[in-house]
C-alpha positions as a Markdown table, in Angstrom:
| # | Residue | x | y | z |
|---|---|---|---|---|
| 1 | Met | 36.2 | 13.4 | -11.1 |
| 2 | Ser | 32.6 | 12.4 | -12.0 |
| 3 | Ser | 30.0 | 14.9 | -13.0 |
| 4 | Phe | 27.9 | 13.8 | -9.9 |
| 5 | Arg | 30.8 | 14.5 | -7.6 |
| 6 | Gln | 31.4 | 17.9 | -9.3 |
| 7 | Arg | 27.7 | 18.9 | -8.9 |
| 8 | Met | 27.7 | 18.0 | -5.3 |
| 9 | Gln | 30.9 | 19.9 | -4.5 |
| 10 | Gln | 29.6 | 23.0 | -6.3 |
| 11 | Gly | 26.3 | 22.7 | -4.5 |
| 12 | Arg | 24.2 | 22.4 | -7.6 |
| 13 | Pro | 21.1 | 20.2 | -7.2 |
| 14 | Gln | 20.8 | 17.0 | -9.1 |
| 15 | Pro | 18.4 | 17.1 | -12.1 |
| 16 | Pro | 15.1 | 15.3 | -11.6 |
| 17 | Pro | 14.9 | 11.8 | -13.1 |
| 18 | Gly | 13.6 | 11.6 | -16.6 |
| 19 | Pro | 10.2 | 10.1 | -17.6 |
| 20 | Thr | 11.7 | 6.8 | -18.6 |
| 21 | Arg | 13.3 | 6.3 | -15.3 |
| 22 | Arg | 10.2 | 7.4 | -13.4 |
| 23 | Trp | 8.3 | 4.6 | -15.2 |
| 24 | Leu | 10.9 | 1.8 | -15.4 |
| 25 | Val | 11.9 | 1.8 | -11.7 |
| 26 | Pro | 8.4 | 1.1 | -10.3 |
| 27 | Val | 7.8 | -1.6 | -13.0 |
| 28 | Ala | 11.1 | -3.2 | -12.3 |
| 29 | Val | 10.4 | -3.2 | -8.5 |
| 30 | Gly | 7.0 | -4.7 | -9.1 |
| 31 | Phe | 8.4 | -7.5 | -11.2 |
| 32 | Val | 11.1 | -8.3 | -8.7 |
| 33 | Val | 8.7 | -8.2 | -5.6 |
| 34 | Glu | 5.8 | -10.1 | -7.2 |
| 35 | Gly | 8.2 | -12.5 | -9.0 |
| 36 | Ala | 9.9 | -13.3 | -5.6 |
| 37 | Ile | 6.5 | -13.9 | -4.0 |
| 38 | Ala | 5.4 | -16.2 | -6.9 |
| 39 | Gly | 8.7 | -18.0 | -6.8 |
| 40 | Leu | 8.4 | -18.5 | -3.0 |
| 41 | Leu | 4.9 | -19.8 | -3.3 |
| 42 | Leu | 5.9 | -22.2 | -6.1 |
| 43 | Ala | 9.1 | -23.4 | -4.3 |
| 44 | Thr | 7.3 | -24.1 | -1.0 |
| 45 | Gly | 4.1 | -25.5 | -2.6 |
| 46 | Ser | 2.1 | -23.5 | -0.1 |
| 47 | Asn | -1.7 | -23.6 | -0.3 |
| 48 | Ser | -2.0 | -21.0 | 2.5 |
| 49 | Val | -4.1 | -17.8 | 2.1 |
| 50 | Phe | -1.2 | -15.6 | 3.3 |
| 51 | Gly | 0.8 | -15.9 | 0.1 |
| 52 | Pro | -1.7 | -14.2 | -2.1 |
| 53 | Leu | -2.3 | -11.6 | 0.6 |
| 54 | Leu | 1.4 | -10.6 | 0.1 |
| 55 | Leu | 0.5 | -9.6 | -3.4 |
| 56 | Leu | -2.0 | -7.2 | -2.0 |
| 57 | Val | 0.5 | -5.8 | 0.5 |
| 58 | Ala | 3.0 | -5.4 | -2.4 |
| 59 | Ala | 0.4 | -3.6 | -4.4 |
| 60 | Cys | -0.4 | -1.2 | -1.6 |
| 61 | Val | 3.3 | -0.5 | -1.0 |
| 62 | Leu | 3.8 | 0.1 | -4.7 |
| 63 | Gly | 0.8 | 2.4 | -4.9 |
| 64 | Trp | 1.9 | 4.3 | -1.8 |
| 65 | Arg | 5.5 | 4.7 | -2.9 |
| 66 | Tyr | 5.1 | 5.4 | -6.6 |
| 67 | Gly | 1.6 | 7.0 | -6.9 |
| 68 | Arg | -1.7 | 6.1 | -8.3 |
| 69 | Leu | -1.0 | 5.3 | -11.9 |
| 70 | Arg | 2.6 | 4.1 | -11.8 |
| 71 | Gly | 2.0 | 2.0 | -8.7 |
| 72 | Ala | -1.1 | 0.3 | -10.2 |
| 73 | Ile | 0.8 | -0.5 | -13.4 |
| 74 | Ala | 3.8 | -1.8 | -11.4 |
| 75 | Ala | 1.4 | -4.1 | -9.5 |
| 76 | Val | -0.6 | -5.3 | -12.4 |
| 77 | Gly | 2.2 | -5.8 | -14.9 |
| 78 | Pro | 3.8 | -8.9 | -13.4 |
| 79 | Leu | 0.4 | -10.4 | -12.9 |
| 80 | Ala | -0.4 | -9.9 | -16.6 |
| 81 | Val | 2.9 | -11.5 | -17.6 |
| 82 | Leu | 2.1 | -14.5 | -15.4 |
| 83 | Val | -1.4 | -14.9 | -16.9 |
| 84 | Ile | 0.0 | -14.7 | -20.4 |
| 85 | Ala | 2.6 | -17.3 | -19.5 |
| 86 | Glu | -0.1 | -19.6 | -18.2 |
| 87 | Leu | -2.2 | -19.1 | -21.4 |
| 88 | Val | 0.9 | -20.0 | -23.5 |
| 89 | Arg | 1.6 | -23.0 | -21.3 |
| 90 | Gln | -2.0 | -24.2 | -21.8 |
| 91 | Ser | -1.9 | -23.6 | -25.5 |
| 92 | Leu | 1.3 | -25.7 | -25.8 |
| 93 | Gly | -0.4 | -28.7 | -24.3 |
| 94 | Gly | 0.3 | -28.2 | -20.6 |
| 95 | Thr | -1.6 | -30.4 | -18.3 |
| 96 | Gly | -3.8 | -29.2 | -15.4 |
| 97 | Gly | -5.4 | -25.9 | -14.8 |
| 98 | Ala | -8.6 | -24.5 | -16.2 |
| 99 | Asn | -9.4 | -23.7 | -19.8 |
| 100 | Ala | -8.1 | -20.5 | -21.4 |
| 101 | Ile | -11.3 | -18.5 | -21.0 |
| 102 | Ser | -11.5 | -19.0 | -17.3 |
| 103 | Thr | -7.8 | -18.4 | -16.9 |
| 104 | Ala | -8.2 | -15.0 | -18.7 |
| 105 | Leu | -11.3 | -14.1 | -16.7 |
| 106 | Ile | -9.6 | -15.0 | -13.4 |
| 107 | Gly | -6.4 | -13.1 | -14.4 |
| 108 | Thr | -8.5 | -10.0 | -15.4 |
| 109 | Ser | -10.4 | -10.0 | -12.2 |
| 110 | Ala | -7.3 | -10.4 | -10.1 |
| 111 | Ala | -5.6 | -7.7 | -12.0 |
| 112 | Leu | -8.5 | -5.3 | -11.4 |
| 113 | Phe | -8.5 | -6.2 | -7.7 |
| 114 | Ile | -4.8 | -5.7 | -7.2 |
| 115 | Gly | -4.7 | -2.6 | -9.4 |
| 116 | Phe | -7.5 | -1.1 | -7.3 |
| 117 | Phe | -5.5 | -1.6 | -4.1 |
| 118 | Ala | -2.5 | 0.0 | -5.6 |
| 119 | Trp | -4.5 | 2.9 | -7.0 |
| 120 | Ile | -6.4 | 3.6 | -3.7 |
| 121 | Ser | -3.3 | 3.5 | -1.6 |
| 122 | Gly | -1.7 | 6.0 | -4.0 |
| 123 | Ala | -4.8 | 8.2 | -3.9 |
| 124 | Leu | -4.9 | 8.1 | -0.1 |
| 125 | Arg | -1.2 | 9.1 | 0.0 |
| 126 | Arg | -1.8 | 12.0 | -2.3 |
| 127 | Arg | -4.8 | 13.1 | -0.3 |
| 128 | Tyr | -3.4 | 12.8 | 3.2 |
| 129 | Arg | 0.3 | 13.3 | 2.8 |
| 130 | Pro | 1.4 | 16.3 | 4.8 |
| 131 | Lys | 2.4 | 19.3 | 2.8 |
| 132 | Pro | 5.8 | 20.9 | 3.4 |
| 133 | Met | 5.5 | 24.0 | 5.4 |
| 134 | Pro | 6.7 | 27.2 | 3.7 |
| 135 | Pro | 9.7 | 28.8 | 5.4 |
| 136 | Ala | 8.6 | 31.4 | 7.8 |
| 137 | Asn | 9.9 | 35.0 | 7.7 |
| 138 | Ser | 12.9 | 35.0 | 10.0 |
| 139 | Ala | 12.2 | 38.5 | 11.3 |
| 140 | Asp | 8.6 | 37.5 | 12.3 |
| 141 | Ala | 9.3 | 34.0 | 13.6 |
| 142 | Asp | 12.6 | 34.4 | 15.5 |
| 143 | Tyr | 12.0 | 35.4 | 19.1 |
| 144 | Thr | 15.4 | 34.5 | 20.3 |
| 145 | Ala | 18.3 | 36.9 | 20.9 |
| 146 | Arg | 19.2 | 36.8 | 17.2 |
| 147 | Gly | 16.1 | 38.5 | 15.8 |
| 148 | Pro | 15.1 | 42.1 | 15.9 |
| 149 | Trp | 13.5 | 43.3 | 19.2 |
| 150 | Arg | 9.8 | 44.0 | 19.0 |
| 151 | Ser | 7.6 | 45.6 | 21.6 |
């Protein structure tokens, strides 16, 4: 029997995920989501404004789900890799596109913009997320037939 199954049968809670897993999962999700959006835009050859807006939606969801810092890094990481890949393509003699300085400036401004959306959605979640209520004292809160009678 696996250790997970043994822990669940014995009623012991699972240990929390380690720091590596807490960082790698959001970054991997960010790479998959933003890579899928970029691949979809490249495959369809779309010039619509709605494709890049999906990157903002993905950044907001990443920030909301994984928090301010991890969500922002997960949203900006894939964009940074795409900008670096474009700079490498330009330096190897690729045709089209802008020069390297404008590509770096556009990538930096887009990363700041997307990172801000991820950060602010994580901050709003932290601020307005409902806090779990502490368990009430059963003698004070139970007014059914099971609790003690009070006059």
